[in-house]
Residue frames as qw, qx, qy, qz and C-alpha x, y, z in Angstrom:
[[0.357, -0.266, 0.350, -0.824, 120.18, 122.86, 66.45],
 [0.221, 0.134, 0.922, -0.288, 117.66, 120.74, 68.25],
 [0.502, 0.106, -0.271, -0.814, 114.49, 119.82, 66.35],
 [0.668, 0.089, 0.669, -0.314, 111.69, 117.28, 66.30],
 [0.356, 0.378, -0.657, -0.546, 111.76, 114.99, 63.29],
 [0.906, 0.030, 0.206, -0.370, 109.61, 112.01, 62.34],
 [0.061, 0.521, -0.843, -0.120, 111.86, 108.93, 62.12],
 [0.778, -0.006, -0.539, -0.324, 110.93, 105.36, 61.10],
 [0.758, -0.525, 0.266, -0.283, 110.39, 103.25, 64.22],
 [0.983, 0.088, 0.013, 0.161, 112.47, 100.45, 62.67],
 [0.545, 0.601, -0.241, 0.532, 115.51, 102.79, 62.48],
 [0.343, -0.767, 0.289, -0.459, 115.50, 103.65, 66.20],
 [0.727, 0.110, -0.630, 0.250, 118.16, 101.52, 67.84],
 [0.639, -0.753, -0.110, -0.112, 118.05, 101.10, 71.62],
 [0.033, -0.772, 0.585, -0.248, 120.97, 101.76, 73.89],
 [0.721, 0.093, -0.685, 0.049, 122.73, 98.43, 74.53],
 [0.479, -0.133, -0.714, 0.493, 122.19, 97.13, 78.05],
 [0.271, -0.475, 0.021, -0.837, 119.68, 99.81, 79.06],
 [0.177, -0.043, -0.888, 0.421, 118.88, 98.81, 82.68],
 [0.380, 0.056, 0.264, -0.885, 115.53, 100.63, 82.96],
 [0.098, 0.313, 0.942, 0.070, 112.44, 98.45, 83.11],
 [0.235, -0.051, -0.205, -0.949, 109.12, 99.73, 81.82],
 [0.416, 0.321, 0.701, -0.483, 105.43, 99.48, 82.62],
 [0.023, 0.008, 0.709, 0.705, 104.39, 98.50, 79.12],
 [0.065, -0.598, -0.797, -0.055, 100.74, 98.02, 80.13],
 [0.133, -0.760, -0.296, 0.563, 100.68, 101.51, 81.63],
 [0.118, -0.359, 0.417, 0.826, 102.38, 102.97, 78.56],
 [0.021, 0.304, 0.828, 0.471, 99.70, 101.35, 76.40],
 [0.101, -0.750, -0.622, 0.201, 96.97, 102.93, 78.55],
 [0.164, -0.658, 0.015, 0.735, 98.73, 106.27, 78.27],
 [0.099, -0.098, 0.644, 0.752, 99.01, 105.96, 74.46],
 [0.016, -0.527, -0.821, -0.218, 95.30, 105.04, 74.27],
 [0.156, -0.808, -0.466, 0.326, 94.29, 108.04, 76.35],
 [0.129, -0.840, 0.073, 0.522, 96.78, 110.76, 75.36],
 [0.720, 0.685, -0.087, 0.068, 98.42, 109.54, 72.16],
 [0.793, 0.001, -0.082, 0.603, 102.18, 109.65, 71.67],
 [0.114, -0.986, -0.118, -0.033, 103.27, 112.86, 73.43],
 [0.422, -0.786, 0.372, 0.258, 106.95, 112.67, 74.49],
 [0.665, 0.649, -0.363, -0.073, 109.48, 112.46, 71.68],
 [0.936, -0.166, 0.016, 0.310, 112.23, 109.88, 71.84],
 [0.092, -0.922, 0.323, 0.191, 115.71, 111.41, 72.35],
 [0.913, 0.338, 0.031, 0.228, 118.35, 110.37, 69.83],
 [0.444, -0.710, 0.328, 0.438, 122.12, 110.74, 70.27],
 [0.613, 0.756, -0.151, -0.174, 123.55, 111.78, 66.90],
 [0.013, 0.697, -0.717, -0.022, 127.06, 110.58, 67.76],
 [0.358, -0.178, 0.911, -0.106, 126.19, 106.98, 68.73],
 [0.438, 0.020, -0.589, -0.679, 123.10, 106.77, 66.47],
 [0.350, -0.303, -0.879, 0.117, 121.15, 105.25, 69.37],
 [0.369, -0.735, -0.247, -0.512, 118.31, 106.48, 71.54],
 [0.279, 0.189, -0.642, 0.689, 119.12, 107.67, 75.06],
 [0.289, 0.162, 0.577, -0.747, 115.56, 108.24, 76.28],
 [0.658, 0.243, -0.096, -0.706, 112.28, 106.66, 75.24],
 [0.102, 0.227, -0.962, -0.113, 113.14, 102.97, 75.33],
 [0.287, 0.277, 0.834, -0.382, 109.81, 101.97, 76.90],
 [0.492, 0.596, 0.110, -0.625, 107.84, 104.05, 74.41],
 [0.333, 0.490, -0.692, -0.412, 109.81, 102.44, 71.56],
 [0.052, -0.065, 0.993, -0.083, 109.24, 98.95, 72.99],
 [0.404, 0.422, 0.644, -0.494, 105.48, 99.50, 73.35],
 [0.481, 0.613, -0.177, -0.601, 105.18, 100.95, 69.83],
 [0.214, 0.369, -0.863, -0.271, 107.07, 97.96, 68.39],
 [0.194, 0.133, 0.941, -0.245, 104.80, 95.52, 70.26],
 [0.473, 0.548, 0.368, -0.583, 101.67, 97.31, 69.02],
 [0.407, 0.586, -0.454, -0.534, 102.96, 97.43, 65.44],
 [0.103, 0.245, -0.957, -0.121, 103.90, 93.73, 65.46],
 [0.236, 0.265, 0.873, -0.334, 100.50, 92.74, 66.91],
 [0.069, 0.458, 0.673, 0.577, 98.55, 94.75, 64.33],
 [0.160, -0.729, -0.485, 0.456, 97.33, 97.28, 66.92],
 [0.318, 0.843, 0.210, 0.380, 96.63, 100.69, 65.36],
 [0.475, 0.169, -0.279, 0.817, 99.22, 103.38, 66.12],
 [0.192, -0.684, -0.482, 0.514, 98.49, 105.98, 68.79],
 [0.217, 0.956, 0.193, 0.038, 97.66, 109.54, 67.85],
 [0.047, -0.927, 0.333, 0.166, 100.67, 111.52, 66.58],
 [0.526, -0.254, 0.732, 0.351, 102.36, 108.48, 65.02],
 [0.513, 0.580, -0.245, -0.583, 102.44, 108.83, 61.23],
 [0.760, 0.039, 0.642, 0.094, 102.02, 105.74, 59.05],
 [0.392, 0.663, -0.416, -0.483, 103.69, 105.59, 55.62],
 [0.634, 0.252, -0.708, -0.185, 103.19, 102.23, 53.94],
 [0.819, -0.300, -0.486, 0.057, 104.13, 99.65, 56.54],
 [0.490, 0.123, -0.410, 0.759, 106.36, 102.02, 58.52],
 [0.346, -0.860, -0.367, 0.076, 105.43, 103.93, 61.66],
 [0.379, 0.517, -0.161, 0.750, 107.10, 107.34, 61.88],
 [0.574, -0.626, -0.442, 0.290, 107.82, 108.49, 65.43],
 [0.013, 0.955, -0.092, 0.283, 108.55, 112.01, 66.76],
 [0.835, -0.167, -0.157, 0.500, 112.21, 112.10, 67.77],
 [0.169, -0.960, 0.120, 0.187, 114.28, 114.89, 69.31],
 [0.827, 0.317, 0.060, 0.459, 117.25, 115.25, 66.96],
 [0.228, 0.836, -0.155, 0.475, 120.35, 117.42, 67.19],
 [0.610, -0.716, 0.311, -0.131, 121.61, 116.11, 70.54],
 [0.802, 0.376, -0.404, 0.229, 125.17, 114.82, 70.40],
 [0.691, -0.710, 0.117, 0.060, 127.00, 113.77, 73.54],
 [0.005, 0.828, -0.550, -0.113, 130.80, 114.13, 73.77],
 [0.212, 0.337, -0.916, -0.052, 131.33, 110.37, 74.03],
 [0.601, -0.229, -0.731, -0.229, 129.64, 107.07, 74.88],
 [0.358, -0.201, -0.685, 0.602, 130.29, 107.56, 78.58],
 [0.136, 0.126, 0.191, -0.964, 128.42, 110.89, 78.61],
 [0.532, -0.089, -0.491, -0.684, 125.52, 109.52, 76.54],
 [0.580, -0.235, -0.777, 0.064, 125.15, 106.61, 78.96],
 [0.193, -0.177, -0.535, 0.803, 125.36, 108.98, 81.93],
 [0.345, 0.001, -0.094, -0.934, 122.52, 111.03, 80.44],
 [0.600, -0.169, -0.689, -0.370, 120.44, 107.86, 79.95],
 [0.465, -0.261, -0.739, 0.413, 120.89, 107.00, 83.64],
 [0.068, -0.168, -0.326, 0.928, 120.24, 110.54, 84.85],
 [0.373, -0.101, -0.327, -0.862, 117.15, 111.13, 82.71],
 [0.643, -0.320, -0.662, -0.215, 115.50, 108.16, 84.40],
 [0.548, -0.271, -0.618, 0.494, 116.86, 108.37, 87.94],
 [0.076, 0.023, -0.210, 0.974, 116.47, 112.10, 88.51],
 [0.508, -0.291, -0.342, -0.735, 112.75, 111.85, 87.78],
 [0.719, -0.318, -0.617, 0.017, 112.43, 108.94, 90.22],
 [0.484, -0.140, -0.483, 0.716, 114.49, 110.66, 92.95],
 [0.106, -0.317, -0.036, -0.942, 112.47, 113.85, 92.72],
 [0.068, -0.327, -0.867, 0.369, 109.52, 112.10, 94.33],
 [0.170, -0.627, -0.509, -0.564, 106.28, 113.86, 95.12],
 [0.198, -0.199, 0.422, -0.862, 104.82, 116.27, 97.61],
 [0.031, -0.233, -0.968, 0.089, 102.39, 113.81, 99.24],
 [0.203, 0.550, 0.507, -0.632, 99.69, 116.39, 99.97],
 [0.326, 0.535, -0.270, -0.731, 99.74, 117.93, 96.49],
 [0.167, 0.142, -0.914, -0.343, 99.91, 114.49, 94.87],
 [0.080, 0.347, 0.896, -0.264, 96.94, 113.20, 96.88],
 [0.281, 0.588, 0.255, -0.714, 94.94, 116.33, 96.03],
 [0.333, 0.454, -0.510, -0.651, 95.64, 116.00, 92.30],
 [0.124, 0.036, -0.978, -0.163, 95.12, 112.23, 92.21],
 [0.225, 0.371, 0.754, -0.492, 91.81, 112.53, 94.05],
 [0.432, 0.555, -0.012, -0.711, 90.51, 114.48, 91.05],
 [0.456, 0.432, -0.653, -0.424, 91.45, 111.57, 88.74],
 [0.382, -0.151, 0.877, -0.248, 90.38, 108.50, 90.70],
 [0.685, 0.413, 0.485, -0.353, 87.40, 107.95, 88.39],
 [0.724, 0.688, -0.042, -0.026, 89.49, 108.28, 85.21],
 [0.505, -0.704, 0.459, 0.195, 92.90, 106.89, 86.16],
 [0.887, 0.304, 0.273, 0.216, 93.72, 105.11, 82.89],
 [0.645, 0.586, 0.009, 0.490, 97.18, 105.98, 81.62],
 [0.114, -0.900, 0.203, -0.369, 98.37, 108.02, 84.60],
 [0.420, 0.414, -0.724, 0.358, 100.37, 105.28, 86.34],
 [0.211, -0.111, 0.735, -0.635, 98.14, 104.76, 89.38],
 [0.294, -0.349, -0.845, -0.278, 95.20, 102.42, 89.79],
 [0.403, -0.645, -0.182, -0.624, 92.08, 103.68, 91.64],
 [0.810, -0.518, -0.265, 0.071, 92.83, 101.58, 94.76],
 [0.646, -0.003, -0.156, 0.747, 96.38, 103.02, 94.87],
 [0.001, 0.512, 0.083, 0.855, 94.94, 106.52, 94.59],
 [0.629, -0.645, -0.270, -0.339, 92.49, 105.84, 97.43],
 [0.820, -0.339, -0.248, 0.390, 95.36, 104.60, 99.62],
 [0.456, 0.186, -0.062, 0.868, 97.57, 107.63, 98.88],
 [0.227, -0.598, -0.171, -0.750, 94.71, 110.07, 99.51],
 [0.749, -0.583, -0.294, -0.113, 93.87, 108.32, 102.78],
 [0.751, -0.178, -0.207, 0.601, 97.50, 108.37, 103.96],
 [0.248, 0.351, 0.016, 0.903, 97.88, 112.05, 103.07],
 [0.435, -0.654, -0.232, -0.574, 94.67, 112.94, 104.93],
 [0.811, -0.500, -0.267, 0.146, 95.81, 111.05, 108.02],
 [0.632, 0.002, -0.123, 0.765, 99.24, 112.67, 107.90],
 [0.030, 0.503, 0.112, 0.857, 97.71, 116.13, 107.46],
 [0.596, -0.646, -0.206, -0.431, 95.44, 115.55, 110.44],
 [0.034, -0.554, 0.706, -0.439, 98.28, 114.22, 112.55],
 [0.896, -0.200, -0.039, -0.394, 96.29, 111.00, 113.04],
 [0.088, 0.469, -0.860, 0.181, 98.12, 108.37, 115.06],
 [0.774, -0.203, -0.573, -0.179, 97.20, 104.83, 115.89],
 [0.594, -0.726, 0.189, -0.292, 97.03, 104.49, 119.70],
 [0.963, -0.167, 0.078, 0.196, 99.34, 101.48, 119.54],
 [0.725, 0.227, 0.053, 0.649, 102.12, 103.51, 117.94],
 [0.007, 0.904, 0.072, 0.422, 101.50, 107.09, 119.06],
 [0.384, 0.303, -0.533, 0.691, 104.21, 108.63, 121.24],
 [0.342, -0.450, -0.708, 0.424, 103.29, 108.85, 124.95],
 [0.072, -0.307, -0.190, 0.930, 103.08, 112.65, 124.94],
 [0.315, -0.004, -0.422, -0.850, 100.31, 112.52, 122.32],
 [0.282, -0.271, -0.918, -0.070, 98.10, 109.94, 124.02],
 [0.153, -0.638, -0.613, 0.441, 96.47, 112.27, 126.52],
 [0.175, 0.844, 0.328, 0.386, 94.70, 115.47, 125.61],
 [0.446, -0.323, -0.176, 0.816, 96.68, 118.61, 126.40],
 [0.164, 0.864, 0.367, -0.302, 95.03, 122.05, 126.26],
 [0.037, -0.768, 0.335, 0.544, 98.04, 123.53, 124.44],
 [0.551, 0.018, 0.758, 0.349, 98.03, 120.83, 121.80],
 [0.324, 0.470, -0.283, -0.771, 97.67, 121.91, 118.16],
 [0.614, 0.257, 0.746, 0.008, 95.52, 119.97, 115.74],
 [0.096, 0.319, -0.503, -0.797, 95.59, 120.21, 111.96],
 [0.628, 0.450, 0.572, -0.274, 92.42, 119.70, 109.96],
 [0.034, -0.386, 0.600, 0.700, 93.00, 119.05, 106.26],
 [0.754, 0.407, 0.058, -0.511, 90.75, 118.53, 103.29],
 [0.691, -0.145, 0.672, 0.224, 91.58, 115.13, 101.77],
 [0.647, 0.644, 0.382, 0.145, 90.68, 116.38, 98.29],
 [0.369, 0.876, -0.046, 0.308, 92.65, 119.62, 97.98],
 [0.705, 0.017, -0.370, 0.605, 95.03, 119.43, 100.97],
 [0.103, -0.694, 0.071, -0.709, 93.95, 122.82, 102.40],
 [0.608, -0.260, -0.646, 0.381, 94.89, 122.71, 106.09],
 [0.269, -0.778, 0.040, -0.566, 93.88, 124.74, 109.15],
 [0.482, 0.048, -0.702, 0.522, 95.78, 124.54, 112.44],
 [0.492, -0.696, -0.189, -0.487, 93.68, 124.91, 115.59],
 [0.207, 0.201, -0.749, 0.597, 94.67, 125.15, 119.24],
 [0.586, -0.501, -0.474, -0.426, 91.99, 123.75, 121.48]]
């Protein structure tokens, strides 16, 4: 069955040719703030990891530089022990590699609901370390979501039918912090 096991960091071999790039600085901020939370996923058949390459890379860099390990990493002698999801065995190399690709790409493709994202990010603008967005990026996303929720258009790009006031026109007013919207007809 599937279980979490502490494995020496030095024994975790990466998948050859993994194409995913990583925000190592952001991962470091996340480790500083939250500790090590997501286990690395190990394929028992190939004896290589299929998810967690960036986390592994950042841990190795910290260990080599003498940086202390993040919370939830166990130190025994000179070895760092890392939580790893064990018990996963793919049918063959092709399937393991397909999982590696899918576990990264499906998260990226899912995207975000802009209004809900802006609302949640607005609550974290003052403590954005380790969440993947910088405060200026959060401000920009919140501003864009508020403008979209309000139906705000720049006169230079607004369609002709929206340039003049029409009594039947609907206007949406939205809170830039929580995304709550009210539609009014004026």
